[in-house]
Structures are given as C-alpha cells and as structure tokens.
C-alpha positions in Angstrom: 43.6 28.4 16.9 42.3 28.7 13.3 41.9 32.1 12.1 39.0 34.1 11.4 39.3 33.3 7.8 39.3 29.6 8.6 43.3 29.1 7.6 44.7 26.7 10.0 48.2 28.1 10.8 51.5 26.5 10.8 52.7 26.0 14.6 56.4 26.0 15.3 57.7 25.6 19.1 60.5 27.8 19.7 63.0 27.7 23.0 65.9 29.9 24.2 68.7 28.0 22.1 69.4 30.1 19.0 70.8 26.9 17.2 67.2 25.7 16.6 66.6 28.9 14.1 66.6 26.3 11.1 63.3 25.0 12.4 61.8 28.6 12.8 63.2 29.6 9.3 61.4 26.3 7.8 58.2 26.9 9.3 58.3 30.5 8.1 59.3 29.5 4.4 56.4 27.0 4.5 53.8 29.5 5.8 54.9 31.9 3.1 54.5 29.2 0.5 51.2 28.2 1.5 49.9 31.5 2.2 49.1 30.6 6.0 49.5 32.4 9.4 52.6 31.3 11.7 51.8 30.6 15.3 54.6 30.6 17.5 54.6 28.6 21.0 56.7 28.6 23.9 55.8 26.4 26.7 57.0 26.6 30.0 57.2 23.3 32.1 59.6 22.4 34.8 62.5 24.9 35.3 66.0 23.8 34.0 69.3 24.7 34.6 69.1 26.7 31.1 66.9 29.3 32.7 69.0 30.0 36.0 70.4 33.3 36.6 72.3 34.9 39.5 69.5 37.1 40.5 66.9 34.7 41.0 66.4 33.0 44.3 64.9 29.4 44.3 61.3 30.6 45.4 58.4 29.4 43.0 57.2 32.8 42.8 60.4 34.6 41.5 61.1 31.2 39.3 57.6 31.8 37.6 58.1 35.6 37.1 62.0 34.8 35.7 60.2 32.3 33.4 57.4 34.5 32.0 60.3 37.1 31.4 62.4 34.8 29.6 59.6 33.5 27.7 58.5 36.6 26.5 62.0 37.3 25.6 62.0 33.9 23.7 59.0 34.9 21.6 59.8 38.5 20.8 63.3 37.3 19.5 61.5 34.6 17.4 59.2 37.1 15.9 62.1 39.5 15.0 63.7 37.0 13.3 60.6 35.9 11.4 59.8 39.4 10.2 63.4 39.7 8.9 63.1 36.2 7.4 59.9 36.2 5.9 58.2 39.6 6.5 54.7 39.0 4.6 54.0 36.2 7.0 51.3 37.0 9.4 52.6 35.9 13.1 51.0 35.4 16.3 52.4 34.0 19.4 51.3 31.8 22.5 53.3 32.0 25.9 51.7 28.6 27.4 52.4 26.8 30.9 52.8 22.9 30.6 54.9 20.4 29.2 56.2 21.4 25.7 54.9 18.0 24.0 51.1 18.4 25.6 51.2 22.0 24.7 52.1 21.3 21.3 49.6 18.4 20.8 46.7 20.9 21.8 47.8 23.4 19.4 48.0 20.6 16.7 44.1 20.1 16.9 43.7 23.4 14.7 47.1 23.4 12.8 48.1 22.4 9.3 51.3 21.4 10.2 53.5 21.4 13.8 57.3 22.1 13.3 60.0 21.4 16.0 64.0 21.5 16.1 65.9 18.3 16.3 67.8 17.1 19.0 70.7 16.4 16.9 71.3 20.1 16.6 73.4 20.8 19.7 74.3 18.8 22.9 72.3 21.1 24.9 68.6 19.8 24.8 66.3 22.7 24.9 62.8 22.1 25.9 61.5 21.7 22.1 64.6 19.9 20.8 64.6 16.8 22.9 63.2 13.2 21.9 60.9 13.6 25.2 58.9 16.1 23.0 59.5 15.3 19.1 58.6 11.4 19.6 55.3 11.6 21.8 54.0 14.7 19.6 54.7 13.0 16.3 52.7 9.9 17.7 49.6 11.6 18.8 49.6 14.9 16.7 46.5 14.8 14.5 48.2 16.8 11.9 51.5 16.4 10.3 54.7 16.9 12.2 57.9 18.1 10.9 61.1 17.7 12.9 63.9 19.8 11.3 67.7 18.8 11.9 68.9 21.1 9.4 67.8 23.5 6.5 66.6 21.9 3.2 69.3 20.8 0.9 69.1 23.1 -2.2 72.7 22.3 -3.9 71.8 19.1 -5.7 69.8 19.4 -8.7 67.0 18.7 -9.5 65.8 19.1 -6.0 63.7 16.1 -4.7 61.6 15.0 -1.9 61.6 11.3 -0.8 58.5 9.5 0.7 58.4 6.0 2.0 55.6 3.7 0.9 54.7 0.3 2.4 51.1 -0.1 1.4 49.3 1.0 4.7 46.9 3.5 5.1 49.6 6.1 6.8 51.8 5.7 3.7 48.9 6.9 1.4 48.5 9.9 3.4 52.3 10.4 3.4 52.3 10.3 -0.4 49.5 12.9 -0.5 51.6 15.3 1.8 54.9 14.5 -0.4 53.3 15.4 -3.5 52.0 18.7 -2.0 55.4 19.4 -0.6 57.2 18.8 -3.8 54.6 20.8 -6.0 55.1 23.8 -3.6 58.7 23.6 -4.4 58.8 22.8 -8.0 60.7 19.4 -7.2 60.9 15.9 -7.9 59.6 13.3 -5.8 61.0 9.7 -5.1 58.6 7.0 -3.9 60.6 4.2 -2.0 59.1 0.9 -1.3 61.8 -0.8 0.7 61.6 -4.7 1.0 63.1 -6.2 3.7 63.2 -9.9 3.5 61.7 -11.5 7.0 64.0 -13.4 9.4 62.9 -17.0 8.1 62.8 -15.9 4.5 60.4 -16.4 1.7 59.6 -19.2 -0.8 59.7 -16.8 -3.8 62.0 -13.7 -3.3 61.2 -12.5 -6.9 57.3 -12.7 -6.4 57.6 -11.0 -3.2 59.5 -8.0 -5.0 57.2 -8.2 -7.7 54.2 -7.6 -5.2 56.1 -4.9 -3.7 56.3 -3.0 -7.3 52.5 -3.5 -7.5 51.7 -2.3 -4.2 54.1 1.0 -5.1 52.4 1.4 -8.1 48.7 1.3 -6.9 49.7 3.7 -3.9 51.0 6.6 -6.4 48.3 5.7 -9.0 45.9 8.6 -9.4 48.0 11.5 -7.5 50.0 12.4 -10.3 46.9 13.7 -12.1 46.5 16.1 -9.1 49.9 17.2 -9.4 51.0 17.0 -13.0 54.2 19.2 -12.8 55.7 16.7 -10.3 58.1 14.6 -11.8 57.7 11.2 -10.2 60.4 8.3 -9.6 59.6 5.2 -7.8 61.5 2.1 -7.2 61.5 -1.0 -5.0 64.9 -1.0 -2.9 65.8 -4.0 -0.8 67.5 -3.4 2.5 66.4 -2.0 5.9 63.7 0.7 5.7 65.4 2.8 8.4 69.0 2.6 6.6 67.6 3.0 2.8 65.6 5.9 3.6 68.3 7.6 6.1 70.7 7.2 2.8 68.0 8.5 0.6 67.9 11.6 2.8 71.2 12.8 2.3 70.6 15.0 -0.5 66.6 15.5 -0.2 64.7 18.7 0.5 62.7 16.4 2.9 61.6 13.1 3.9 58.1 12.0 4.3 56.9 9.1 6.3 53.6 7.7 7.8 53.6 7.4 11.8 53.0 3.7 11.6 53.7 1.2 8.8 52.2 -2.3 7.8 52.7 -4.9 10.7 52.6 -2.4 13.4 51.5 -3.6 16.8 48.2 -2.5 18.0 48.6 0.4 20.7 51.8 1.6 18.9 51.3 5.1 17.8 54.6 5.4 16.3 56.3 3.0 14.1 60.0 1.8 14.4 60.9 3.2 10.7 59.3 6.6 11.7 61.0 6.6 15.0 64.5 5.4 13.3 64.6 8.1 10.3 63.4 10.8 13.2 67.0 9.8 15.1 69.0 9.5 11.6 67.8 11.4 8.5 69.8 14.1 7.3 67.1 16.3 6.3 63.7 17.7 7.7 61.2 14.8 8.4 57.8 15.1 8.0 55.6 12.3 9.7 51.9 11.8 8.4 48.9 10.4 10.4 46.1 9.0 8.5 
C-alpha cells in the first residue's frame, strides 16, 4: 500500500528458499537508492512438498496453521536480512493467502517496482521463483517488474545498463526507466535497436537499417537532457533480438525492455522478446509497461 507520505514502496516477493536472497538484496538496495520503503510479501497458495514436516498431519486446519507459522518465519528472516544489508531502509511485511502471482499483481497497483527472484537460480522452484509467477506478473502488473537471476555485474568498468528499443510505446517507457536506473548508479546506458530481417527479406536492407537508426535516435532524443550525467551509447545491431540482448546482458548491471514491442498480436500481454530475455538474460531484467 502507498505510505502516508505518498511514497510508493518497492515490493519484493520472498519464499522459503534462501538462494533467492539476490532478489531481496536488489530490492533493498533499490529502496535505499530511491529513498523508498520496502514491502516484503509472502503469499501462501496451495501447500507444496517444500512445506511438509514430520509433525504435520494432512488436515486442512493443521496445514493452514503450519503454513502461517512458516510464512511468519520467512518474513522474519527476510526482515533480518534487510536490516543487516540496508539498515536505513523502512520495511513493512505482508503475509497473504492466495496464489503468489495474483497477490503480487494486487500489490503492484500501489508500487513503484515489484521484484521477484528468477527460477534459474536453483532446481527447486519456490513459490516466487517459477515461471508461473514471473511471466503472468510481468504481463499484467501496472508497474515495472524486476526479475533477478543474479546480482548486478559490478566487475566491468565503466558499468552500464542495456535497454532494448524498437519504436513502440513500451520501448519508449523502457528508455525512461533505463535512464533513471543508470543515473541512480552513475552508470552508462547502451540503447540497442535490434534489426531482424523478415523471413521474406526486404527490397532495400540498407534503407531498413537507416530507418531503424532514425527510430532509435528519435526514441532517445530529449531524454538525455533530463539525465545529463548519463553517458549514452546507441547502435543498431543485426540479429535476433533475444540473442543480441542476451549477449549484451552478460556484463550489464541490468537489462530493460518493454512488455510488448512492435508487431505484437492483439491480446498478447507479454511479447516474445520479453519472454525470451526473462529466460536467458545474465543480469536482472526490468520489464516496463506503457
């Protein structure tokens, strides 16, 4: 929920799996950078094998009691972690009943960002780390969603963010978010327009690439004035968008994309490129709705 001072919190979903700490750490760091409160959410959906204990008999009342006790413990552990990691961040918690994707979509209504862990981090898929949560959340959330596979790459200097541009409204919104993220970290920004030749080819490939450069320039034009300290590099790259953006993410602090791009089918809430980079990127991925 929005704080009394009107600040929209950063919401992070947590589960019992301690290997998902990179997402919680990312969310705490971002809350510290932005001066925002952090809301830690744990949702209890259908009981899974990860919750079973030898003392619990398979009755609904005892399942419910055990789940609430474990949920409280998950939240207590998460709060303790944040207090040691970013002690200045204001923290609140929510233990909710319901499917995690639905709970987080509701929380996203009043959030600045929603952060979840990636299902790539371990073979065991926790409630907030599976594709069944991240994909529908990314498709439906009204605010940016961050999927954290691993910590930000800080070893390569100068540090940089990558943003995918294709001329759509979603991409324009992604550029705004990418500039802000880079500015908060004192990082550079690489804006990439990936030109992929259609199956039937084009009459004039050079003209098509020139048009891509024009769209890219127009998309980033004017935004540098709002963030004069961000060094911008933009280029048109031939190739498949998912492959190019995945490769560019290898040493990036983060990859920013729109939830849908140009040419998306009506009714498709999450584009194929967004889905592809969520599965394959080597850094945190920020998906941005219009």
